[in-house]
C-alpha positions in Angstrom: -21.6 304.7 -145.2 -25.2 306.1 -147.1 -25.3 308.7 -149.3 -28.1 310.1 -147.3 -29.8 309.0 -144.4 -32.9 307.1 -145.9 -32.8 303.5 -145.6 -34.3 301.8 -149.1 -37.2 299.1 -148.5 -36.5 296.1 -150.5 -39.5 293.7 -149.9 -38.9 289.9 -150.9 -42.3 287.8 -152.2 -42.7 284.0 -152.2 -42.0 284.4 -156.2 -38.6 285.5 -154.9 -39.0 288.6 -157.0 -37.8 291.5 -155.0 -39.6 294.8 -154.7 -38.0 298.3 -154.7 -40.6 300.6 -152.5 -37.9 303.4 -152.8 -38.1 303.4 -157.2 -41.4 301.5 -157.1 -39.4 299.1 -159.4 -38.9 295.2 -159.7 -34.8 294.9 -158.9 -32.3 291.9 -159.0 -29.4 290.2 -157.1 -27.3 292.4 -159.6 -29.3 295.3 -158.7 -28.7 295.1 -154.8 -24.8 294.4 -155.6 -24.6 297.3 -157.8 -26.3 299.7 -154.6 -23.7 297.8 -152.5 -20.8 299.4 -154.5 -23.0 303.0 -154.2 -23.2 302.8 -150.9 -26.9 302.8 -151.0 -28.5 301.2 -147.5 -30.8 299.3 -147.8 -33.0 296.4 -145.9 -34.8 293.5 -147.2 -37.7 292.3 -145.5 -40.2 289.3 -146.4 -43.3 290.8 -148.0 -45.8 288.4 -146.6 -43.6 288.6 -142.2 -42.1 291.8 -142.3 -39.1 289.5 -141.5 -35.6 291.5 -141.9 -33.9 288.7 -144.3 -31.0 291.7 -145.1 -28.2 288.8 -144.7 -29.6 285.9 -146.3 -30.2 287.9 -149.4 -26.4 289.6 -149.3 -25.1 286.2 -148.6 -27.2 285.1 -152.1 -25.5 288.1 -153.5 -21.5 287.0 -152.4 -22.5 283.6 -154.0 -24.0 284.8 -157.2 -20.6 286.8 -157.5 -18.4 283.9 -156.2 -19.7 281.9 -159.3 -18.8 284.4 -161.7 -15.6 283.3 -164.0 -12.1 284.9 -162.5 -14.0 286.9 -159.7 -13.5 284.7 -156.6 -12.4 286.4 -153.3 -12.6 284.2 -151.1 -10.0 281.6 -151.2 -10.6 278.0 -150.6 -8.5 277.4 -147.3 -10.4 280.5 -146.2 -13.8 278.9 -146.1 -12.6 275.9 -145.1 -11.5 278.1 -141.8 -14.4 279.8 -141.9 -16.6 276.6 -141.7 -14.5 275.3 -139.1 -15.9 278.3 -136.8 -19.8 277.8 -137.3 -20.9 275.8 -133.9 -16.9 276.9 -132.6 -17.1 278.7 -129.0 -14.9 281.3 -130.9 -17.7 281.9 -133.4 -19.2 284.8 -130.8 -15.7 286.6 -132.0 -15.4 286.2 -135.3 -18.0 288.6 -136.9 -17.2 291.4 -135.0 -13.3 290.8 -136.7 -14.2 289.8 -140.5 -16.1 293.0 -139.8 -13.3 295.3 -138.5 -11.1 293.7 -140.7 -12.9 294.6 -143.7 -13.3 298.2 -142.1 -9.6 298.6 -142.1 -9.1 297.2 -145.4 -11.4 299.7 -147.0 -10.0 302.8 -145.5 -6.9 301.8 -146.9 -7.6 300.4 -150.3 -6.5 303.5 -152.0 -3.6 303.6 -150.2 -2.8 300.0 -151.3 -3.4 300.5 -155.0 -1.4 304.1 -154.8 1.7 301.8 -153.6 0.9 299.0 -155.9 0.6 301.5 -158.8 3.3 303.8 -158.3 6.7 304.2 -159.6 8.1 303.1 -155.8 5.6 300.1 -156.2 5.8 297.9 -153.1 5.6 294.0 -153.0 1.8 293.1 -152.6 2.9 290.0 -150.3 4.8 292.5 -148.2 1.5 295.0 -148.0 -0.6 291.7 -147.1 2.0 290.5 -144.7 2.0 294.1 -142.8 -2.2 293.7 -143.3 -2.3 290.5 -141.3 -0.1 291.7 -138.6 -2.3 295.2 -138.0 -5.0 292.2 -138.0 -3.9 290.1 -136.1 -3.9 293.0 -133.3 -7.1 293.5 -133.7 -8.0 290.0 -133.2 -6.6 290.3 -129.6 -8.4 293.0 -128.9 -11.7 291.7 -129.9 -10.7 288.6 -127.6 -10.1 290.9 -124.7 -13.6 291.7 -124.6 -14.5 288.0 -124.4 -11.5 286.4 -122.7 -8.5 288.9 -121.0 -6.9 286.3 -119.5 -6.6 284.3 -123.0 -5.3 287.9 -124.4 -2.9 288.3 -121.5 -1.2 284.6 -122.0 -1.6 285.8 -125.8 0.6 288.9 -124.9 2.9 286.9 -122.9 4.0 284.2 -125.5 3.9 286.8 -128.0 6.9 288.6 -126.1 8.8 285.6 -124.9 8.0 285.9 -121.7 8.3 283.3 -118.8 8.8 279.2 -119.5 7.3 277.7 -122.6 4.5 276.3 -121.6 3.9 272.6 -122.4 2.9 272.0 -126.4 4.5 275.1 -126.9 6.6 273.3 -130.0 3.6 272.0 -131.5 1.8 275.7 -131.4 5.4 277.2 -133.2 5.2 274.7 -135.5 1.2 275.4 -136.5 2.2 279.2 -136.7 4.8 278.3 -139.3 2.2 275.9 -141.4 -0.4 278.8 -141.0 2.4 281.1 -142.1 3.5 278.9 -145.2 -0.5 278.9 -146.2 -0.6 282.3 -145.6 2.2 282.7 -148.0 0.9 280.6 -150.8 -2.2 282.4 -150.8 -0.3 285.7 -151.6 1.6 284.0 -153.8 -1.1 283.2 -156.0 -2.9 286.5 -155.1 0.4 288.1 -156.7 -0.2 285.9 -159.9 -3.5 287.0 -160.0 -2.6 290.6 -159.8 0.0 290.5 -162.5 -1.9 288.7 -164.5 -5.0 291.4 -164.4 -1.8 294.0 -165.5 -0.9 292.1 -168.3 -4.6 292.3 -169.8 -4.9 296.0 -169.2 -2.0 296.2 -171.1 -3.1 294.4 -173.8 
């Protein structure tokens, strides 16, 4: 949440310069990134048309951050999966699902840090697997808004009720492949965390 109820208006000019109307100064994408991190609410408007272009500017900030060495947050597999959803019938569900997932992670991040740093430190892989289970449940609930019949089928399949449907073997194999890929990504994440811990100790 923002620190106050005021929303700062950032104006973007044709020369791509960004002007903070709250401080009456020109700012950079780095400055906007800092504002996001400090929970300062803002919107970006096209200086000429007044169009809200906040989404495209925030996307630019992510692009800039991802291009910095050692700051990649988005694994290649995730980016491929995300791209594949554009134009798909599931596209309308993904934004809400991602928003809920990140909100839940933000709420729990302090707990994650405590568990990873404390004397009874837990494996990042186990913690992330637990998070995946919670995310899957959130996804199921999000799906319920759009197609409750599909969710009902998902629930029955998860409980093992009823006769197995055709193609269930291939679905199971696909699920195993997804789990394998997830474990590989989590293992890579753990290596990065351990490397960062090593640098801090040095």
